[in-house]
VMD Tcl script that draws the C-alpha trace (Angstrom):
set ca {
  {47.55 -8.61 -4.31}
  {48.09 -4.95 -4.91}
  {48.10 -3.51 -8.41}
  {51.86 -3.39 -8.43}
  {52.68 -6.35 -6.24}
  {52.27 -7.96 -2.89}
  {54.83 -9.34 -0.54}
  {52.90 -10.17 2.54}
  {54.47 -8.99 5.63}
  {56.93 -10.51 7.81}
  {54.17 -12.54 9.16}
  {55.29 -14.30 12.14}
  {57.87 -13.65 14.65}
  {58.50 -16.95 16.37}
  {60.49 -16.77 19.58}
  {61.90 -20.06 20.82}
  {63.31 -20.58 24.31}
  {65.11 -23.21 26.33}
  {64.51 -24.05 29.95}
  {67.60 -26.20 30.14}
  {70.81 -25.60 32.03}
  {70.69 -22.57 34.28}
  {67.77 -20.86 32.47}
  {64.67 -20.43 34.62}
  {61.09 -19.62 33.72}
  {59.70 -16.53 35.35}
  {56.12 -16.12 36.49}
  {55.25 -13.32 34.07}
  {55.03 -13.62 30.28}
  {58.29 -13.52 28.35}
  {60.66 -13.22 31.31}
  {63.95 -15.05 31.60}
  {67.12 -14.80 33.60}
  {69.02 -13.74 30.50}
  {66.44 -11.74 28.62}
  {65.54 -14.65 26.32}
  {61.79 -15.21 25.83}
  {60.57 -18.24 27.74}
  {57.94 -19.42 25.29}
  {57.37 -19.51 21.58}
  {55.43 -16.49 20.39}
  {54.13 -15.45 16.98}
  {54.35 -11.75 16.30}
  {53.64 -9.40 13.43}
  {56.63 -7.18 14.19}
  {59.31 -7.84 11.58}
  {62.89 -6.64 11.64}
  {62.59 -5.21 8.15}
  {59.38 -3.88 6.65}
  {59.15 -2.38 3.18}
  {56.43 -0.01 2.04}
  {54.84 -2.96 0.22}
  {54.58 -5.26 3.20}
  {51.78 -5.75 5.70}
  {52.03 -6.51 9.40}
  {49.75 -6.84 12.38}
  {46.02 -6.75 11.74}
  {46.49 -5.98 8.03}
  {48.51 -9.13 7.49}
  {46.13 -11.14 9.66}
  {43.23 -10.04 7.47}
  {44.98 -11.21 4.29}
  {45.68 -14.57 5.93}
  {42.07 -14.85 7.10}
  {43.55 -14.77 10.62}
  {45.13 -18.20 10.30}
  {48.20 -20.02 9.10}
  {49.62 -23.54 9.52}
  {53.24 -23.99 10.55}
  {55.64 -26.92 10.48}
  {58.81 -26.76 12.59}
  {61.70 -29.18 12.96}
  {64.94 -29.19 14.91}
  {68.27 -30.84 14.10}
  {70.42 -32.31 16.89}
  {73.78 -34.02 16.41}
  {74.06 -37.11 18.60}
  {77.83 -37.27 18.17}
  {77.65 -39.41 15.07}
  {75.03 -37.94 12.82}
  {72.30 -35.32 12.61}
  {68.91 -36.36 13.97}
  {65.81 -34.47 12.86}
  {62.72 -34.32 15.06}
  {59.43 -32.49 14.88}
  {58.60 -29.43 16.99}
  {55.50 -27.97 15.35}
  {53.41 -30.74 13.76}
  {51.12 -28.82 11.40}
  {50.09 -26.42 14.12}
  {47.15 -24.13 13.50}
  {48.03 -20.56 14.48}
  {45.07 -18.20 14.90}
  {44.85 -14.43 15.23}
  {42.80 -13.60 18.34}
  {42.22 -9.89 18.73}
  {43.01 -8.24 22.07}
  {44.59 -11.35 23.58}
  {48.25 -10.31 23.45}
  {50.27 -11.18 26.58}
  {47.41 -13.12 28.12}
  {49.38 -16.37 27.88}
  {53.06 -17.31 27.65}
  {52.52 -18.44 24.06}
  {50.81 -15.25 22.88}
  {52.60 -11.91 22.79}
  {50.87 -10.27 19.83}
  {47.39 -11.80 19.36}
  {48.69 -14.95 17.60}
  {47.94 -18.14 19.53}
  {48.71 -21.78 18.81}
  {48.27 -23.52 22.18}
  {45.00 -25.52 22.37}
  {43.76 -24.07 19.09}
  {41.61 -25.78 16.48}
  {43.36 -28.82 15.06}
  {43.94 -30.26 11.61}
  {43.16 -33.76 10.40}
  {45.41 -36.34 12.06}
  {45.18 -34.88 15.56}
  {42.56 -35.99 18.05}
  {42.53 -33.18 20.61}
  {43.32 -29.48 20.81}
  {45.60 -30.35 23.72}
  {48.00 -31.77 21.15}
  {48.90 -28.19 20.24}
  {51.03 -27.45 23.29}
  {53.50 -24.76 24.26}
  {57.04 -25.07 22.88}
  {60.49 -24.00 24.14}
  {63.94 -23.77 22.65}
  {66.34 -26.71 22.90}
  {69.84 -25.24 22.92}
  {71.34 -28.67 22.40}
  {70.07 -28.40 18.83}
  {72.15 -27.14 15.92}
  {69.24 -25.39 14.22}
  {65.50 -25.14 13.75}
  {63.64 -24.88 10.43}
  {60.14 -23.47 9.93}
  {57.78 -23.18 6.96}
  {54.09 -22.34 6.74}
  {51.07 -21.65 4.56}
  {47.67 -19.97 4.80}
  {44.57 -20.82 2.77}
  {43.45 -17.21 3.16}
  {39.82 -18.27 3.59}
  {39.79 -20.35 0.40}
  {39.06 -24.04 -0.07}
  {42.36 -25.26 -1.49}
  {43.68 -28.51 -0.05}
  {47.23 -28.96 1.24}
  {49.12 -32.17 1.81}
  {50.44 -32.68 5.32}
  {53.63 -30.75 6.04}
  {55.87 -33.74 6.72}
  {58.50 -33.16 9.39}
  {60.97 -35.32 7.47}
  {60.11 -33.83 4.11}
  {62.81 -33.56 1.49}
  {62.62 -29.81 1.30}
  {64.46 -29.61 -2.00}
  {62.06 -31.89 -3.87}
  {58.69 -31.81 -2.09}
  {57.90 -29.92 1.09}
  {54.14 -30.11 0.44}
  {51.53 -29.83 -2.32}
  {48.55 -27.49 -2.82}
  {45.49 -28.24 -4.97}
  {42.72 -25.83 -5.87}
  {40.80 -23.79 -8.41}
  {42.00 -20.42 -9.70}
  {39.81 -18.67 -7.14}
  {41.04 -20.80 -4.23}
  {44.71 -20.70 -5.21}
  {44.55 -16.92 -5.53}
  {43.81 -16.77 -1.77}
  {46.72 -19.02 -0.72}
  {49.88 -17.59 0.87}
  {53.13 -19.51 1.31}
  {56.17 -18.69 3.41}
  {59.86 -18.97 2.71}
  {61.87 -21.30 4.92}
  {63.29 -19.80 8.10}
  {66.37 -21.42 9.64}
  {67.30 -20.43 13.19}
  {70.90 -21.35 14.09}
  {72.32 -22.01 17.54}
  {74.29 -18.91 18.56}
  {76.54 -21.03 20.79}
  {77.67 -23.33 18.00}
  {80.04 -22.50 15.16}
  {78.10 -22.30 11.90}
  {79.87 -21.22 8.73}
  {78.48 -17.97 7.42}
  {76.40 -17.11 10.49}
  {77.24 -13.94 12.41}
  {76.01 -14.35 15.99}
  {75.59 -10.61 16.45}
  {73.03 -10.39 13.63}
  {69.35 -11.23 13.49}
  {69.64 -12.28 9.85}
  {70.09 -15.21 9.45}
  {67.87 -15.97 12.40}
  {69.36 -17.29 15.62}
  {67.75 -19.51 18.19}
  {66.40 -17.45 21.06}
  {65.52 -14.57 18.78}
  {62.32 -13.80 16.92}
  {62.04 -15.69 13.65}
  {60.23 -13.81 10.93}
  {58.10 -15.85 8.54}
  {57.43 -13.85 5.37}
  {54.41 -14.94 3.34}
  {53.56 -14.17 -0.25}
  {50.68 -14.91 -2.57}
  {50.90 -18.26 -4.37}
  {49.54 -17.14 -7.73}
  {50.58 -14.77 -10.50}
  {48.66 -11.90 -12.08}
  {49.18 -11.04 -15.75}
  {47.70 -8.48 -18.08}
  {48.09 -7.69 -21.76}
  {47.53 -4.29 -23.34}
  {48.09 -2.45 -26.62}
  {48.61 1.15 -27.64}
  {49.54 2.78 -30.93}
  {51.65 5.73 -32.04}
  {51.30 5.70 -35.83}
  {51.28 9.23 -37.28}
  {48.29 9.85 -39.53}
  {46.45 6.62 -38.67}
  {44.27 5.08 -35.99}
  {44.23 1.34 -35.25}
  {41.14 -0.86 -34.98}
  {39.96 -4.45 -35.55}
  {42.95 -6.18 -33.95}
  {42.80 -9.95 -34.43}
  {45.00 -12.37 -32.46}
  {46.44 -15.72 -33.55}
  {46.18 -18.71 -31.15}
  {49.20 -20.39 -32.74}
  {51.63 -19.92 -35.63}
  {49.16 -21.18 -38.21}
  {45.79 -20.93 -36.43}
  {43.02 -18.61 -37.55}
  {42.92 -15.19 -35.85}
  {40.04 -14.02 -33.67}
  {39.23 -11.26 -31.23}
  {40.51 -13.27 -28.24}
  {43.83 -11.93 -27.01}
  {46.38 -14.76 -26.78}
  {50.07 -15.31 -26.09}
  {51.27 -18.69 -27.33}
  {54.28 -20.98 -27.02}
  {55.67 -23.39 -29.61}
  {54.61 -26.46 -27.58}
  {52.20 -27.51 -24.83}
  {54.31 -26.31 -21.91}
  {52.21 -23.64 -20.16}
  {50.49 -24.87 -16.98}
  {46.72 -24.75 -16.97}
  {43.74 -25.91 -14.93}
  {42.24 -29.34 -15.47}
  {39.34 -29.07 -17.89}
  {37.18 -31.44 -15.80}
  {37.95 -30.46 -12.21}
  {39.07 -26.89 -12.97}
  {41.90 -27.38 -10.46}
  {45.70 -27.53 -10.51}
  {48.22 -29.04 -8.09}
  {51.48 -27.38 -7.15}
  {54.50 -28.73 -5.29}
  {56.33 -26.32 -2.96}
  {60.09 -26.81 -2.55}
  {63.06 -25.11 -0.92}
  {65.99 -26.03 -3.20}
  {68.67 -23.73 -1.74}
  {69.17 -24.34 1.98}
  {71.96 -24.90 4.50}
  {74.56 -22.65 6.06}
  {76.84 -22.97 3.04}
  {74.21 -21.13 0.97}
  {73.88 -18.13 3.26}
  {74.41 -15.08 1.07}
  {72.91 -16.78 -1.99}
  {69.97 -14.69 -3.23}
  {67.88 -17.88 -3.43}
  {68.72 -18.99 0.12}
  {65.67 -20.58 1.79}
  {63.32 -19.24 -0.93}
  {60.12 -21.15 -1.66}
  {59.65 -22.34 -5.24}
  {56.54 -23.81 -6.78}
  {56.10 -26.10 -9.78}
  {53.07 -27.67 -11.41}
  {52.82 -31.30 -10.33}
  {49.57 -32.03 -12.17}
  {49.93 -32.87 -15.87}
  {47.60 -30.30 -17.45}
  {49.46 -28.05 -19.89}
  {48.53 -25.90 -22.88}
  {50.26 -23.98 -25.66}
  {48.61 -20.62 -25.04}
  {47.07 -18.30 -22.49}
  {43.89 -16.40 -23.38}
  {43.16 -12.96 -21.93}
  {39.69 -12.21 -23.27}
  {38.89 -9.49 -25.79}
  {40.23 -5.96 -26.01}
  {38.29 -3.28 -24.14}
  {38.43 -0.76 -26.97}
  {37.95 2.92 -26.26}
  {37.43 6.25 -27.98}
  {40.30 8.66 -28.47}
  {39.48 11.17 -25.78}
  {42.81 12.85 -26.35}
  {43.82 13.16 -29.99}
  {40.59 11.62 -31.27}
  {40.32 9.74 -34.51}
  {39.24 12.90 -36.28}
  {38.12 13.20 -39.87}
  {38.58 16.61 -41.40}
  {35.38 18.64 -41.25}
  {33.61 16.38 -38.75}
  {32.65 17.13 -35.17}
  {30.96 15.04 -32.55}
  {27.71 16.96 -33.02}
  {27.53 17.47 -36.77}
  {28.14 14.91 -39.47}
  {30.12 12.46 -37.34}
  {30.00 8.88 -38.55}
  {29.65 6.14 -35.91}
  {33.08 4.87 -36.90}
  {34.68 8.17 -35.98}
  {33.48 8.38 -32.40}
  {32.39 5.01 -31.04}
  {34.66 2.87 -28.87}
  {36.51 0.86 -31.50}
  {40.01 2.34 -31.36}
  {43.25 1.16 -29.79}
  {44.41 3.85 -27.36}
  {47.43 6.08 -27.97}
  {49.09 6.23 -24.56}
  {51.34 3.79 -22.70}
  {49.87 5.00 -19.41}
  {46.27 4.34 -20.55}
  {46.50 1.46 -23.04}
  {43.72 -0.76 -24.32}
  {43.62 -3.70 -21.92}
  {42.46 -7.23 -22.62}
  {39.71 -8.66 -20.47}
  {36.96 -7.17 -18.36}
  {38.70 -6.25 -15.11}
  {39.34 -2.58 -14.46}
  {43.10 -2.95 -14.19}
  {43.40 -5.71 -16.80}
  {44.88 -8.34 -14.48}
  {43.81 -11.98 -14.37}
  {44.99 -14.92 -12.26}
  {47.48 -17.21 -14.02}
  {49.21 -20.34 -12.76}
  {52.89 -19.60 -12.00}
  {55.44 -20.99 -14.44}
  {59.01 -20.51 -13.22}
  {60.60 -22.29 -16.20}
  {59.56 -19.74 -18.80}
  {59.02 -20.20 -22.54}
  {59.35 -18.05 -25.65}
  {55.91 -16.47 -26.07}
  {54.53 -15.05 -29.29}
  {51.98 -12.34 -29.94}
  {50.82 -12.49 -33.56}
  {48.18 -10.06 -34.82}
  {46.34 -8.62 -37.78}
  {44.99 -5.09 -37.52}
  {43.47 -2.32 -39.62}
  {44.80 1.21 -39.98}
  {42.46 4.02 -40.93}
  {43.80 7.37 -42.06}
  {42.90 10.36 -39.91}
  {43.11 12.81 -42.83}
  {39.45 12.43 -43.78}
  {40.13 10.24 -46.80}
  {38.79 7.05 -45.18}
  {41.81 5.13 -46.48}
  {42.48 1.83 -44.71}
  {45.42 -0.58 -44.64}
  {45.28 -4.09 -43.20}
  {48.44 -5.52 -41.66}
  {48.71 -9.31 -41.47}
  {50.78 -11.45 -39.10}
  {52.74 -8.81 -37.20}
  {54.69 -10.87 -34.67}
  {56.32 -10.11 -31.33}
  {58.55 -12.57 -29.46}
  {59.07 -12.34 -25.69}
  {62.23 -14.28 -24.64}
  {61.81 -17.10 -22.11}
  {63.95 -15.21 -19.59}
  {61.09 -12.71 -19.21}
  {58.16 -15.13 -19.06}
  {59.23 -16.89 -15.88}
  {56.02 -16.25 -13.98}
  {56.74 -16.41 -10.27}
  {54.24 -16.47 -7.46}
  {53.29 -13.11 -5.96}
  {54.36 -11.16 -9.06}
  {52.30 -9.05 -11.41}
  {53.36 -8.96 -15.07}
  {52.28 -6.51 -17.73}
  {52.84 -7.24 -21.42}
  {52.27 -3.97 -23.23}
  {52.59 -4.02 -27.01}
  {53.11 -0.82 -28.96}
  {51.98 -0.59 -32.57}
  {54.20 2.11 -34.05}
  {55.88 2.99 -37.31}
  {57.81 -0.24 -37.85}
  {56.53 -3.83 -38.04}
  {57.22 -7.22 -39.53}
  {53.61 -7.69 -40.66}
  {52.56 -7.94 -44.31}
  {50.12 -5.70 -46.15}
  {49.93 -8.35 -48.88}
  {50.35 -11.91 -47.65}
  {51.39 -13.04 -51.13}
  {54.46 -10.75 -51.12}
  {56.44 -12.13 -48.19}
  {59.60 -10.07 -48.75}
  {57.76 -6.78 -48.26}
  {56.95 -6.89 -44.60}
  {55.68 -3.81 -42.85}
  {54.29 -0.48 -43.84}
  {57.71 0.90 -44.30}
  {57.73 1.19 -41.41}
  {55.75 -0.20 -38.37}
  {56.99 -1.64 -35.01}
  {55.52 -3.63 -32.21}
  {56.97 -3.06 -28.77}
  {56.37 -5.61 -26.03}
  {56.63 -4.31 -22.50}
  {56.97 -6.71 -19.59}
  {56.41 -5.01 -16.25}
  {57.58 -7.18 -13.40}
  {56.07 -5.30 -10.48}
  {57.17 -6.30 -7.03}
  {59.30 -4.76 -4.29}
  {61.53 -3.38 -7.01}
  {60.22 -2.54 -10.43}
  {61.62 -4.34 -13.45}
  {60.15 -3.43 -16.80}
  {61.26 -4.43 -20.25}
  {60.51 -3.11 -23.71}
  {60.95 -5.37 -26.71}
  {61.02 -4.22 -30.32}
  {59.73 -6.80 -32.69}
  {61.04 -6.33 -36.20}
  {63.61 -9.15 -36.27}
  {65.94 -9.22 -34.51}
  {64.03 -8.37 -31.33}
  {65.70 -6.00 -28.88}
  {64.71 -6.00 -25.20}
  {65.76 -3.22 -22.85}
  {65.14 -3.08 -19.11}
  {66.36 -1.55 -15.89}
  {65.58 -2.19 -12.25}
  {63.42 0.53 -10.76}
  {62.45 2.63 -13.77}
  {58.86 3.41 -14.63}
  {58.90 3.01 -18.39}
  {55.32 1.86 -18.65}
  {53.78 5.15 -17.58}
  {56.11 7.56 -19.35}
  {57.90 5.40 -21.93}
  {61.27 6.70 -20.71}
  {64.21 5.54 -18.63}
  {66.10 7.61 -16.08}
  {69.77 8.32 -15.40}
  {69.40 6.77 -11.95}
  {69.54 3.16 -13.21}
  {71.78 1.27 -15.60}
  {69.98 -0.13 -18.63}
  {70.43 -3.74 -19.77}
  {69.90 -4.92 -23.34}
  {69.44 -8.39 -24.82}
  {68.69 -9.43 -28.40}
  {67.06 -12.45 -29.96}
  {66.05 -13.65 -33.40}
  {64.00 -16.69 -32.33}
  {63.47 -16.10 -28.61}
  {67.05 -17.25 -27.85}
  {69.55 -14.68 -26.61}
  {72.16 -13.81 -29.24}
  {75.77 -12.68 -28.89}
  {76.12 -8.96 -29.53}
  {79.90 -8.84 -29.55}
  {81.09 -6.69 -32.50}
  {77.44 -6.21 -33.51}
  {76.10 -3.68 -31.03}
  {76.33 0.11 -31.18}
  {74.71 2.81 -29.05}
  {74.02 6.11 -30.84}
  {73.08 9.52 -29.49}
  {70.36 10.92 -31.76}
  {70.36 14.57 -32.83}
  {68.76 16.68 -35.55}
  {69.82 20.23 -36.31}
  {72.34 19.86 -33.44}
  {69.56 19.33 -30.86}
  {68.59 16.03 -29.23}
  {65.85 14.41 -31.30}
  {63.27 11.79 -30.27}
  {63.47 9.75 -33.45}
  {61.43 6.62 -34.03}
  {62.96 3.24 -34.85}
  {61.96 3.80 -38.48}
  {63.79 7.13 -38.65}
  {66.93 5.53 -37.21}
  {66.73 2.75 -39.78}
  {66.35 5.36 -42.54}
  {69.46 7.19 -41.32}
  {71.47 3.95 -41.36}
  {70.34 2.88 -44.80}
  {69.96 6.22 -46.64}
  {72.63 8.57 -45.37}
  {74.27 11.72 -46.66}
  {77.58 11.20 -44.88}
  {79.34 8.55 -42.81}
  {82.30 10.03 -40.97}
  {84.04 8.48 -37.95}
  {81.10 6.07 -37.59}
  {78.69 9.00 -37.34}
  {75.73 8.77 -39.72}
  {73.98 11.84 -41.07}
  {70.80 10.55 -42.61}
  {69.03 11.83 -45.66}
  {66.29 12.68 -43.16}
  {68.82 14.95 -41.32}
  {68.85 12.57 -38.31}
  {72.42 12.32 -36.97}
  {73.59 9.16 -35.19}
  {76.74 9.64 -33.11}
  {78.19 6.51 -31.45}
  {78.65 6.50 -27.66}
  {81.07 3.58 -27.42}
  {82.10 4.20 -23.83}
  {78.57 3.59 -22.56}
  {78.42 -0.08 -23.62}
  {79.75 -3.00 -21.59}
  {79.47 -6.42 -23.27}
  {81.45 -8.37 -20.66}
  {78.62 -9.20 -18.27}
  {77.95 -12.87 -17.49}
  {74.83 -12.25 -15.38}
  {71.87 -9.92 -15.60}
  {69.69 -9.01 -12.62}
  {66.01 -9.54 -11.95}
  {63.87 -7.53 -9.60}
  {63.47 -10.34 -7.04}
  {67.20 -10.32 -6.29}
  {67.95 -13.29 -8.52}
  {70.30 -13.27 -11.51}
  {70.11 -14.83 -14.95}
  {73.35 -16.46 -16.09}
  {74.40 -15.64 -19.65}
  {77.44 -15.94 -21.88}
  {79.53 -12.77 -22.07}
  {78.27 -10.73 -25.00}
  {74.66 -11.91 -24.74}
  {73.75 -8.79 -22.82}
  {74.90 -5.20 -22.94}
  {74.96 -2.86 -19.98}
  {74.42 0.80 -20.82}
  {76.25 2.84 -18.21}
  {73.89 5.41 -16.69}
  {76.80 7.80 -16.06}
  {77.40 8.07 -19.83}
  {73.82 9.09 -20.62}
  {72.42 12.61 -20.75}
  {69.01 13.44 -19.31}
  {66.59 14.56 -21.98}
  {68.44 12.79 -24.80}
  {67.20 9.97 -27.00}
  {69.51 7.08 -27.92}
  {69.32 4.24 -30.42}
  {70.62 0.78 -29.59}
  {71.45 -0.94 -32.89}
  {72.11 -4.68 -33.22}
  {73.63 -5.45 -36.63}
  {72.90 -9.02 -37.80}
  {73.94 -8.43 -41.40}
  {75.50 -11.43 -43.13}
  {77.91 -10.76 -45.98}
  {78.72 -7.29 -47.28}
  {75.85 -4.88 -47.99}
  {75.83 -3.05 -51.31}
  {75.96 0.75 -51.37}
  {74.65 2.85 -54.22}
  {75.09 6.59 -54.71}
  {71.83 8.41 -55.37}
  {71.24 12.01 -56.40}
  {68.22 14.21 -55.84}
  {67.46 17.75 -57.01}
  {67.34 20.43 -54.34}
  {65.36 23.64 -54.11}
  {67.48 26.78 -54.49}
  {67.03 30.53 -54.59}
  {69.04 32.07 -57.42}
  {71.78 34.34 -56.18}
  {71.16 33.46 -52.52}
  {71.59 29.73 -51.97}
  {75.19 28.65 -51.41}
  {75.54 25.42 -53.43}
  {79.03 24.54 -52.15}
  {79.14 20.73 -51.72}
  {76.22 20.06 -54.03}
  {76.45 18.60 -57.55}
  {75.69 19.56 -61.13}
  {74.85 17.07 -63.88}
  {76.03 17.39 -67.49}
  {73.96 14.55 -68.86}
  {76.47 11.82 -68.09}
  {78.39 12.68 -64.90}
  {77.76 14.42 -61.61}
  {80.37 17.01 -60.57}
  {80.68 18.30 -57.02}
  {80.99 22.04 -56.43}
  {83.92 22.58 -54.05}
  {83.85 26.36 -53.53}
  {81.40 28.84 -52.13}
  {79.07 29.51 -55.05}
  {75.60 30.97 -55.29}
  {72.92 29.24 -57.33}
  {72.73 30.36 -60.94}
  {69.58 30.73 -63.00}
  {68.75 27.75 -65.25}
  {70.96 25.26 -63.41}
  {69.65 22.22 -61.50}
  {71.63 21.34 -58.41}
  {71.73 17.93 -56.76}
  {72.45 16.49 -53.33}
  {74.04 13.04 -53.01}
  {73.13 10.33 -50.53}
  {74.08 6.68 -50.13}
  {71.53 3.88 -50.24}
  {72.39 0.63 -48.43}
  {70.92 -2.73 -49.46}
  {71.36 -6.09 -47.73}
  {71.78 -4.74 -44.19}
  {69.72 -6.12 -41.29}
  {69.40 -4.10 -38.08}
  {67.53 -4.55 -34.83}
  {66.82 -1.11 -33.40}
  {65.54 0.06 -30.03}
  {65.02 3.74 -29.28}
  {65.79 4.59 -25.64}
  {64.47 7.84 -24.20}
  {66.09 9.32 -21.10}
  {63.83 11.37 -18.89}
  {64.73 14.94 -18.01}
}
mol new
graphics top color blue
foreach p $ca { graphics top sphere $p radius 0.5 }
foreach p [lrange $ca 0 end-1] q [lrange $ca 1 end] { graphics top cylinder $p $q radius 0.2 }
display resetview
C-alpha cells in the first residue's frame, strides 16, 4: 500500500467466448468469425487506469503472481433463473513470457491445468472456458493471498453474495498481504437488460474483456500531533485510554464501548466476511454497485486502538530557545534534546516507530465516535522556565469519519493551538483552557481522491473537509473545491440551521489569518456590531459572507464515491466561487441557549496632546461617560476612554478556514 493509498490495478481482463450457433473457433489464438475472442483470457490491460493503479508485472508482483477466481453464469430456463458454476475456485498464475502460447493465455496469466486448490483432485479440472450466449449474465469475484498465509473459505458458486461471499482469517501480517476484488457482472449484449448500454464496456458485456479490480484488504492508520502556541513549546503529552482511565505515554483513540474490531488475544488472528450488498441491473449507476464490503465475523472487539508512543523531536526550525542560550554554550538538556512536539502540519510528531507513522488496523466500516484525551505541559520560550500543565483536553472525531474501509490510509492529525477545553486546575471545572487553546483533529482519507478533514475541539466540534485539497501539508484549502462543514457536541451531527455564519476576517482593512481564539475574542469583546459585522476590541473585523453558505444539502460526499445521508441543515456547503484566494474565513456555529448578557466596558487610551483626534471616544466626570461627537484634539490633563461590549453566556464553535493563494 502506497503512502497515500493503493487501488490495485484493473487486475484481470477476462474474455469469455461462445462457440455456439454460427461462431467458429479459428486455429490461431483469439480468432473468431466475428472478432470475439474464442477463449477466456486474463489480462492486465484495463479500460481505465488511474495514476494510482498498477497493471501488468507490477500488479502481478503485488498479488504474488496468483489469484483465485470464482465465476458463475445465470440462464433463464423459461420459468426461472438457474445459476451454474463456470470457474470453481480456479487458480490463476502469472507466467512470464508465455503470452499467446495457448488459447487461454493472452497476457502471461494462465488458468488451464494450473496448480489446484483443496477439493480438486487433478490439474486437468482447471479447463478452458468459453462464453455461453444463452446466458443472461456472468458474475466473477476473486482474491489473492499476496504470498501470505491467510486462509479463505471456499468461494461457493451459489453463495448469497449480499450476506456471505466468503471469509478470510489471518494475522495482521497475513491480512495486510491479502487483496480482494469487486464483483464484475458481464451482461448478454443480445438481451434487454435495464440500465445496460450495449455500446459501452462499462458495465461489462459478455464477449468483452472483464476487468477485475483488486484492492488491499486492510486499513492503515496513523496519529500525529503538532503545536502552534505562541510563546510556548509542548512536551510530556499523556494519553487517556478511556474517559476515566489513567493517562500514559501510549497514544490511544477510544470509543465509548467495546465496538472496535481487534485480533484475538490467543490466536492473534481475525476473521472477515466479504459481501457484495448492492448488485443487479437495477443498481447500475449506484456508487456502491458491485462493491466488495468486509465486516468482522469473529467476536473480538475492544474500546480503543493503541498507536505506540510519540516519536518526539527537536525544534530544528523555530527551536525551543531560551533567551541567552545557544546549542554550544550554556544549553540545558531540556532545551535541545528530542522531547518537543513539532510545530508543522507537514512534519508532525508521529506515534509509533514506523518512518511514515502508519500501522495496520482491522477495517471497521460501521464507524464510532472516537475520542483523543490528553494532558500536556507547556514551557515558555522566553527564558523564564515557566510551565503550565493542561489536563483532559479532549477531541471528538464523529463516527462518519472513522469508517475505516479496506485499502484506505487515514491520518488523524491533532493540532495543539491557542484554544482548548482542557483544565489547568482540575478542581475548577468551569475554567477550561488557557484562554485560549484548541485541538484540531485532521482525518486524511487518502485514496484515488483525497479527502481530508479538520476538526476543532472546543465544544461544539467543527469539522471541515473538501474532496481533493491538501490541507495536511499546508493547512489551507483551495478555491478549486467546495468545502463541507459539520458540527457535533457529542460526536452526533447537529443541525446548523439559523446557527451558522461564515465570516471574512480582516484587520486594518487587509485579510488577516486570525486564530480561533482571536475570532472568539472579536465575538465576545467587540467595539462595534453593525449590520452583523463585528469589530473586535482586538481590531479583528468579522464580515458575514451569507451567500457562500448552503444549508439545504441532504447528502455529503466521501472520497470513494459514496455519500453520507444527512438531514438538511446538518451540513453546510461553502461555495468555492464565493471565496477569495489568500483570505482567511471563520465558520461560527452558535449553540447559545437563552439570551447572552452584554456589558459596556471602558478603557483608557493613549493620546498625544494637541495631535490625537478623540472624536468618538469618551470622557468620564466621575459618574457618567460622555461620548465626544465632533473632531477634537486631545487636551492636557484629560483622560479619554474607548468603549467596548463584553458578552457573557454565549457559546460558539469556531473553525478558521484558510484559502490558499
